[in-house]
C-alpha positions as CSV (number, residue, x, y, z in Angstrom):
1,M,111.2,35.6,71.9
2,F,108.8,34.0,73.8
3,A,109.3,30.6,72.2
4,R,112.7,31.4,73.8
5,Y,111.2,31.9,77.5
6,F,108.9,28.9,77.1
7,Q,112.3,27.2,75.7
8,T,114.1,28.4,78.9
9,L,111.2,27.4,81.2
10,S,110.9,23.1,80.0
11,N,114.8,23.4,80.9
12,C,113.9,24.3,84.3
13,F,112.0,20.9,84.3
14,K,114.9,19.1,83.0
15,I,117.2,19.3,85.6
16,P,116.3,16.9,88.6
17,E,117.8,18.9,91.6
18,L,116.1,22.3,89.7
19,R,112.5,20.5,89.2
20,S,112.4,19.8,93.1
21,R,113.3,22.9,94.3
22,I,110.6,24.9,91.7
23,V,108.0,22.1,93.0
24,F,108.4,22.4,96.7
25,T,108.7,26.1,96.2
26,L,105.0,26.2,94.8
27,L,103.5,23.2,97.2
28,L,104.4,25.6,100.6
29,L,103.4,28.8,98.8
30,L,100.2,26.7,98.4
31,V,100.4,26.2,102.3
32,C,100.3,30.0,102.6
33,R,97.9,30.9,101.0
34,L,95.9,28.5,102.8
35,I,97.0,29.9,106.3
36,A,95.7,33.4,104.9
37,L,91.9,32.1,104.0
38,V,91.2,29.5,106.8
39,P,89.2,31.9,109.6
40,V,89.9,32.1,113.6
41,P,86.8,30.3,114.9
42,G,84.6,32.4,117.0
43,L,84.9,35.5,114.5
44,D,82.5,36.9,112.0
45,G,85.2,37.5,108.8
46,A,82.6,38.5,106.5
47,L,81.6,41.6,108.3
48,L,85.1,43.0,108.1
49,A,85.8,42.1,104.7
50,Q,82.7,44.4,103.7
51,T,84.1,47.2,106.0
52,F,87.4,47.0,104.0
53,A,85.5,47.1,100.7
54,D,83.7,50.2,102.2
55,L,87.4,51.7,103.4
56,A,88.7,50.8,99.8
57,N,85.8,53.0,98.4
58,Q,86.6,55.8,100.6
59,A,90.0,55.9,99.5
60,S,89.2,56.3,95.7
61,D,87.8,59.6,96.9
62,G,91.0,60.5,99.1
63,G,89.7,59.1,102.4
64,G,90.0,55.4,104.3
65,N,93.1,54.2,105.8
66,S,95.9,53.3,103.9
67,L,98.0,51.9,106.6
68,L,95.1,49.1,107.2
69,G,95.1,48.5,103.2
70,M,99.1,48.6,103.5
71,Y,98.8,46.0,106.3
72,S,96.3,44.1,104.7
73,M,98.6,43.6,101.2
74,F,101.3,42.3,103.2
75,T,98.9,39.6,104.7
76,G,97.4,39.0,101.2
77,G,94.4,39.9,102.2
78,A,94.5,37.2,105.7
79,M,93.7,40.1,108.1
80,E,89.8,41.1,105.9
81,Q,89.2,37.8,106.3
82,C,89.8,37.4,110.2
83,A,92.3,34.7,108.8
84,L,94.9,32.7,111.2
85,G,97.4,34.2,109.0
86,S,95.8,37.8,110.0
87,L,99.5,39.2,111.7
88,G,101.2,38.2,108.2
89,I,104.7,37.6,108.0
90,M,105.3,41.0,109.1
91,P,106.2,40.2,113.1
92,Y,109.6,38.5,111.6
93,I,110.1,41.1,109.6
94,S,110.0,43.6,111.9
95,A,112.1,41.8,114.7
96,T,115.0,41.2,111.9
97,I,114.4,44.7,111.0
98,I,115.0,45.3,115.0
99,I,117.8,42.6,115.4
100,Q,119.9,44.7,112.2
101,L,119.4,47.2,113.7
102,M,120.5,46.8,117.1
103,T,123.8,44.7,115.5
104,A,124.9,47.8,114.0
105,V,125.1,50.0,117.4
106,V,124.9,47.0,120.2
107,P,129.1,46.3,120.3
108,S,128.4,42.4,122.0
109,L,125.8,42.1,119.0
110,S,127.8,43.5,116.6
111,K,130.9,41.2,118.1
112,L,128.7,38.2,118.1
113,S,127.7,38.7,114.4
114,R,131.4,38.4,113.2
115,E,132.3,35.0,115.3
116,E,131.9,31.6,114.0
117,G,128.6,30.5,114.2
118,G,127.3,34.0,115.3
119,R,124.9,34.8,112.4
120,T,123.1,31.6,113.3
121,Q,122.6,32.6,117.3
122,I,121.4,36.4,115.7
123,I,118.6,34.5,114.1
124,K,118.0,32.4,116.7
125,Y,117.1,35.9,118.8
126,G,114.8,37.3,116.2
127,R,112.7,34.0,116.1
128,Y,112.6,34.5,119.8
129,L,111.7,38.3,118.9
130,T,109.7,37.5,116.3
131,V,107.5,35.0,119.2
132,L,106.9,38.0,121.5
133,L,106.0,40.4,119.3
134,C,103.2,37.9,117.8
135,L,102.0,37.4,120.9
136,G,101.7,41.2,121.9
137,Q,99.9,41.9,118.5
138,G,98.0,39.4,118.5
139,F,96.4,40.0,121.4
140,V,96.1,43.8,120.5
141,M,94.4,42.2,117.7
142,S,91.7,40.4,119.9
143,L,90.9,43.5,121.5
144,G,90.4,45.3,117.8
145,W,87.6,42.6,117.0
146,E,85.9,42.5,120.0
147,N,85.5,46.6,119.7
148,P,86.1,47.1,115.9
149,S,84.7,50.9,116.1
150,N,87.3,51.8,118.6
151,I,90.0,51.4,115.8
152,P,90.8,54.4,113.4
153,G,88.7,54.0,110.3
154,F,86.4,51.3,111.5
155,E,83.8,54.1,113.5
156,S,81.0,52.5,111.1
157,L,81.3,49.5,113.3
158,K,80.0,51.2,116.5
159,N,78.1,48.9,119.4
160,Q,79.0,46.1,117.2
161,S,81.6,43.2,117.4
162,L,83.0,40.5,115.3
163,V,83.1,38.2,117.7
164,I,80.6,35.6,117.7
165,G,80.0,34.5,121.5
166,A,81.4,36.1,124.5
167,A,84.5,38.1,124.4
168,D,85.6,36.4,127.7
169,W,90.0,35.7,128.7
170,W,89.4,32.3,127.0
171,Y,88.6,34.0,123.3
172,H,91.5,36.5,123.7
173,L,93.8,33.4,124.8
174,R,92.5,31.2,122.0
175,T,92.7,34.1,119.1
176,T,96.1,35.4,120.3
177,L,97.8,31.5,120.4
178,L,96.2,30.8,116.9
179,L,97.6,34.2,115.4
180,T,101.5,33.5,117.0
181,T,100.9,29.9,115.4
182,G,99.8,31.3,112.2
183,T,103.1,33.7,111.7
184,V,105.1,31.1,113.4
185,I,103.6,28.5,110.6
186,L,104.4,31.1,107.9
187,M,107.9,31.8,109.1
188,W,109.3,28.2,109.0
189,L,107.7,27.8,105.5
190,G,109.9,30.4,104.6
191,E,112.9,29.5,105.9
192,Q,112.3,26.5,104.5
193,I,111.7,27.6,100.8
194,T,115.2,29.4,101.3
195,E,117.1,26.1,102.5
196,R,115.5,23.9,100.0
197,G,113.4,25.6,97.3
198,I,113.8,28.6,95.3
199,G,114.2,32.1,96.2
200,N,113.9,34.0,99.5
201,G,111.3,32.2,101.0
202,I,110.1,35.1,103.7
203,S,109.5,37.6,100.2
204,L,108.4,35.0,98.3
205,V,105.6,34.6,101.0
206,I,104.9,38.3,100.9
207,T,105.0,38.3,97.1
208,V,102.1,35.7,96.8
209,G,99.9,38.0,98.9
210,I,100.3,40.8,97.4
211,I,100.1,38.2,93.2
212,S,96.5,37.1,95.0
213,R,95.0,40.5,94.9
214,I,95.8,41.2,91.3
215,D,92.0,39.3,90.5
216,R,90.1,42.0,92.3
217,A,92.3,45.0,90.9
218,V,91.9,43.4,86.8
219,F,88.1,43.4,88.3
220,E,88.3,47.1,89.7
221,F,90.2,48.4,86.6
222,Y,87.3,46.7,84.4
223,E,84.8,48.2,86.1
224,M,86.4,51.0,85.2
225,F,85.6,51.5,81.4
226,A,82.9,49.0,82.0
227,S,80.5,50.5,84.5
228,N,81.9,54.0,85.2
229,G,82.1,55.3,81.7
230,A,86.3,56.0,81.7
231,H,87.3,56.9,78.1
232,P,89.7,53.5,76.8
233,F,92.5,56.2,76.0
234,K,92.6,56.4,79.9
235,G,93.2,52.4,79.8
236,V,95.9,52.8,77.4
237,L,97.9,55.6,79.5
238,L,97.8,53.3,82.5
239,I,98.8,50.7,80.7
240,A,101.7,52.6,79.8
241,L,102.5,53.9,82.9
242,L,102.7,50.2,84.3
243,F,104.9,49.2,81.5
244,A,107.3,52.4,82.7
245,V,107.3,51.8,86.3
246,V,108.1,48.1,86.3
247,G,110.8,49.2,83.9
248,A,112.2,51.9,85.8
249,V,112.1,49.6,88.8
250,I,113.8,47.0,87.4
251,A,116.6,49.4,86.3
252,V,117.0,51.1,89.9
253,T,116.9,48.2,91.4
254,Q,120.1,46.7,89.3
255,A,122.1,49.8,89.0
256,M,125.2,50.3,90.6
257,R,128.3,51.5,90.1
258,K,131.4,49.4,90.1
259,I,134.3,50.9,92.3
260,P,137.3,49.4,90.5
261,V,139.9,47.5,92.9
262,Q,143.2,46.7,92.8
263,Y,145.4,43.9,94.2
264,A,149.0,43.9,94.2
265,Q,151.1,40.8,94.0
266,R,152.1,39.5,98.4
267,T,153.6,36.8,100.1
268,V,152.1,35.9,103.4
269,G,154.1,32.9,104.8
270,R,155.4,30.4,101.6
271,K,152.3,31.2,99.9
272,Q,152.6,34.1,97.4
273,Y,149.5,35.4,95.7
274,Q,149.0,37.4,92.5
275,G,147.4,40.6,92.2
276,G,144.6,41.3,90.0
277,S,141.7,43.4,89.3
278,T,137.8,43.7,90.2
279,Y,135.6,45.7,91.4
280,F,133.3,46.5,94.5
281,P,129.7,47.1,93.6
282,L,127.3,50.1,95.5
283,R,123.9,50.1,95.0
284,V,121.6,52.9,93.7
285,N,118.8,51.6,95.8
286,Y,120.8,50.6,98.9
287,A,118.0,50.7,101.0
288,G,115.1,48.5,99.0
289,V,111.9,48.9,100.3
290,M,112.6,49.6,103.8
291,P,112.4,53.2,103.9
292,I,109.0,53.4,102.3
293,I,107.4,51.1,104.7
294,F,109.0,52.8,107.9
295,A,107.9,56.4,106.1
296,Q,104.5,55.3,105.3
297,A,103.5,53.5,109.0
298,I,104.8,56.5,110.6
299,M,103.2,59.1,108.9
300,M,100.0,57.4,109.3
301,F,99.9,58.2,113.2
302,P,99.9,62.0,113.4
303,A,97.0,62.5,111.8
304,Q,94.8,59.9,113.7
305,I,96.7,61.5,117.4
306,F,96.4,64.8,116.2
307,G,92.4,64.1,115.7
308,T,91.3,62.6,118.5
309,L,93.2,65.0,120.2
310,G,91.6,68.1,118.8
311,R,88.4,66.6,119.1
312,V,88.6,66.0,122.9
313,L,90.3,69.2,123.3
314,A,87.3,71.0,121.6
315,D,84.4,68.9,123.4
316,K,85.7,70.3,126.8
317,G,86.2,73.8,125.7
318,D,84.0,76.6,125.8
319,D,82.9,78.9,123.2
320,G,85.4,81.3,122.5
321,S,88.1,79.5,125.2
322,F,91.5,79.2,124.9
323,V,91.0,75.2,125.3
324,L,88.5,75.1,121.7
325,A,90.6,77.2,120.0
326,V,93.6,74.9,120.6
327,G,91.3,71.8,119.5
328,N,90.3,73.3,116.9
329,T,94.0,73.9,115.6
330,I,95.2,70.5,116.7
331,T,92.0,69.1,114.5
332,R,93.2,71.5,111.5
333,M,96.8,70.2,111.4
334,G,95.4,66.5,111.7
335,D,93.1,67.2,108.7
336,A,96.3,68.9,106.8
337,L,98.1,65.3,107.3
338,Q,95.4,62.9,106.1
339,Y,96.4,60.7,103.4
340,G,96.6,62.4,100.4
341,S,97.0,65.7,101.4
342,V,100.3,68.1,100.1
343,W,101.7,68.1,103.4
344,N,101.3,64.2,104.5
345,L,102.8,63.8,100.7
346,I,106.1,66.4,101.8
347,M,106.1,64.8,105.3
348,V,106.3,61.3,103.3
349,A,108.9,62.5,100.7
350,M,111.3,63.8,104.0
351,M,110.8,60.7,105.7
352,I,111.8,58.3,102.6
353,L,115.1,60.8,102.4
354,F,115.7,60.2,105.8
355,F,114.9,56.5,106.9
356,S,117.6,56.1,103.1
357,Y,120.2,57.5,104.7
358,F,119.4,56.4,108.1
359,W,119.7,52.5,106.4
360,V,122.7,53.2,104.7
361,A,124.4,54.7,108.0
362,T,123.6,51.9,110.0
363,Q,124.1,48.8,107.3
364,F,126.9,50.5,105.2
365,N,130.2,50.2,106.8
366,E,132.5,52.2,104.3
367,T,135.4,52.1,107.4
368,Q,135.2,48.3,108.0
369,I,135.5,48.0,104.2
370,A,138.2,50.4,103.9
371,D,140.3,48.4,106.6
372,D,139.4,45.2,104.7
373,L,140.4,46.1,102.0
374,K,143.8,48.0,103.1
375,K,144.6,43.8,105.1
376,G,143.7,42.3,101.7
377,G,146.3,43.8,100.1
378,G,143.5,46.0,98.3
379,Y,143.5,49.9,97.0
380,I,141.2,51.8,94.9
381,P,143.2,53.2,92.0
382,G,143.7,57.0,92.4
383,V,143.1,56.8,96.2
384,R,145.2,56.5,98.8
385,P,144.3,53.2,101.5
386,G,142.9,53.6,105.0
387,N,141.2,57.3,105.5
388,A,141.1,58.2,102.1
389,T,138.9,55.5,101.1
390,R,136.9,55.7,103.7
391,D,135.9,59.2,102.7
392,F,135.9,58.3,99.0
393,L,133.2,55.2,99.7
394,H,131.3,57.5,102.0
395,H,131.2,60.7,99.6
396,A,130.3,58.1,96.4
397,M,127.4,56.3,98.9
398,S,125.8,59.3,99.3
399,R,125.5,60.7,96.2
400,L,124.4,57.4,94.9
401,T,122.1,57.6,98.1
402,L,120.6,60.5,97.1
403,A,119.8,59.3,93.3
404,G,117.7,56.3,94.9
405,A,115.8,57.8,97.5
406,M,114.5,60.5,95.0
407,F,113.5,57.4,93.0
408,L,111.7,55.8,96.2
409,V,109.9,59.2,96.7
410,A,108.5,59.2,93.3
411,I,107.2,55.5,93.7
412,A,105.8,56.3,96.8
413,I,104.0,59.0,96.3
414,L,102.3,57.8,92.8
415,P,99.9,55.8,93.9
416,T,98.8,58.3,96.3
417,I,98.5,61.0,93.4
418,M,96.8,58.1,90.7
419,T,94.0,57.6,94.2
420,T,93.6,61.0,95.2
421,E,93.7,63.0,91.7
422,F,92.9,61.1,88.8
423,K,89.8,58.6,91.0
424,I,92.0,55.8,90.6
425,P,90.5,52.5,92.4
426,M,93.7,52.4,95.3
427,I,93.9,48.4,94.5
428,V,94.4,49.6,91.2
429,A,96.5,51.9,92.2
430,Q,98.6,49.9,94.7
431,F,100.6,48.1,91.5
432,F,101.6,51.5,89.7
433,G,104.4,52.0,92.6
434,G,104.9,51.7,95.8
435,T,106.1,48.6,98.4
436,S,103.9,46.3,96.2
437,V,105.8,46.9,93.1
438,L,109.0,47.0,94.8
439,I,108.9,43.8,96.4
440,M,107.7,42.1,93.3
441,V,110.2,43.0,90.7
442,G,112.9,42.8,93.6
443,V,111.7,38.9,94.9
444,M,111.3,37.7,90.9
445,L,114.5,39.6,89.7
446,D,116.7,37.6,92.9
447,T,114.4,34.3,92.3
448,M,115.8,34.9,88.2
449,R,119.1,35.1,89.4
450,Q,119.2,32.1,91.0
451,V,117.3,30.0,88.5
452,E,120.0,30.9,86.2
453,S,122.2,29.6,88.1
454,H,121.0,26.1,88.3
455,L,121.0,26.8,84.3
456,A,124.2,27.7,83.7
457,Q,125.8,25.1,85.8
458,R,124.1,22.9,83.1
459,H,124.9,25.2,79.9
460,Y,121.5,26.0,79.5
461,D,120.6,29.3,78.7
462,G,119.0,31.2,81.5
463,F,115.5,34.2,81.3
464,L,118.1,37.4,81.8
465,K,120.2,36.9,78.7
466,T,120.4,35.2,75.8
467,G,123.9,33.7,74.2
468,K,126.6,31.5,75.3
469,V,127.4,31.2,78.9
470,R,130.6,31.7,78.5
471,G,129.8,35.4,76.8
472,R,127.1,36.0,80.1
473,F,130.0,35.8,82.6
474,N,132.3,37.9,80.5
């Protein structure tokens, strides 16, 4: 089996076009990693890296700030080093999501997306919005580096600053422009990979950042048994769990319900179109990783807000006063929503369910699909065209979304349970579920499909299946 994979890998470099695309992609990803390592001038990155290491140790004990840890994961560790890529590619992703949601609800953007050249214009809007988000987030990050103790989770850096020298207006302007430039370069490199390389460039940039932390995860995994005296059987179970989780993610990511579609023979003008049958795929995990990102990001704020507000009220209230009682109640609410608590897991699960259906409602337009089938002379066997087809697609997608959302809930809370209940280091637990596994598996599958298409055109076997090319498409 391994010999076949090595043979397939060698076939990739026998095709000149595919070889050039792979080399081009690898070189640009190397540049992306350099951006994540080059520090911003005038900042003490070593102090911040040590603070993140302390937060990781707290997270293993049920504390820490998982929002900062998740954001640092998306930047490939650049945030921990005060590097040029500290903002990562997340502003571009946020801008893209905002534009997609606005396209679904704003009639003018929806009309523009259906016009010729409209998608190109919408992509330009996303780039402009990315720059605006980078300027805002870069300025906020420069303020945070000036007074890091104001950031939740960095209270240990009280009366300390990461800025070397004077934190004047020139520092804020320089840092904001450098961080914005780093993200814009990452965005441009990702688009170049998509156009001239292999795979989705933006997704590959995130994936390489996640993979760059594997060496640290392996070291922490080794330390669990070398220094902490964990039983070897525990390591065997963890490795088996890792294979099981990856296999389940691959199965659910590729799972779909094939709705049969029949096209009748029709005549348009002087042309006659033959009828035929095909299918319309409905993916089980239609929303992908977005519900987990939204849920985890939103659920990090209530605990911090309630905790801060409760402490402020408690400090202002007298013994036995109503203000003190309200402050203590709000503080307990914040403690109940801390990372790893039961209520936090329940709220994250409910958020994932909500955002799964919200994403499908905004991105999956069953009314337009039903109208397009009716105009094209297609119909689902046993279902009348028009409103009946729309209701059938809505009902089928709702059930599939529930199954996909429940799977996302299990994947999202698995790292938290491993960290809080079984004392697995956070950096190790991240590779057993959550956003990291979903992103890596999805990107790898998409990249392998594109490689498969290039190999199939030259009559080579690919990675995903063996056998003849004709049989693979049948």
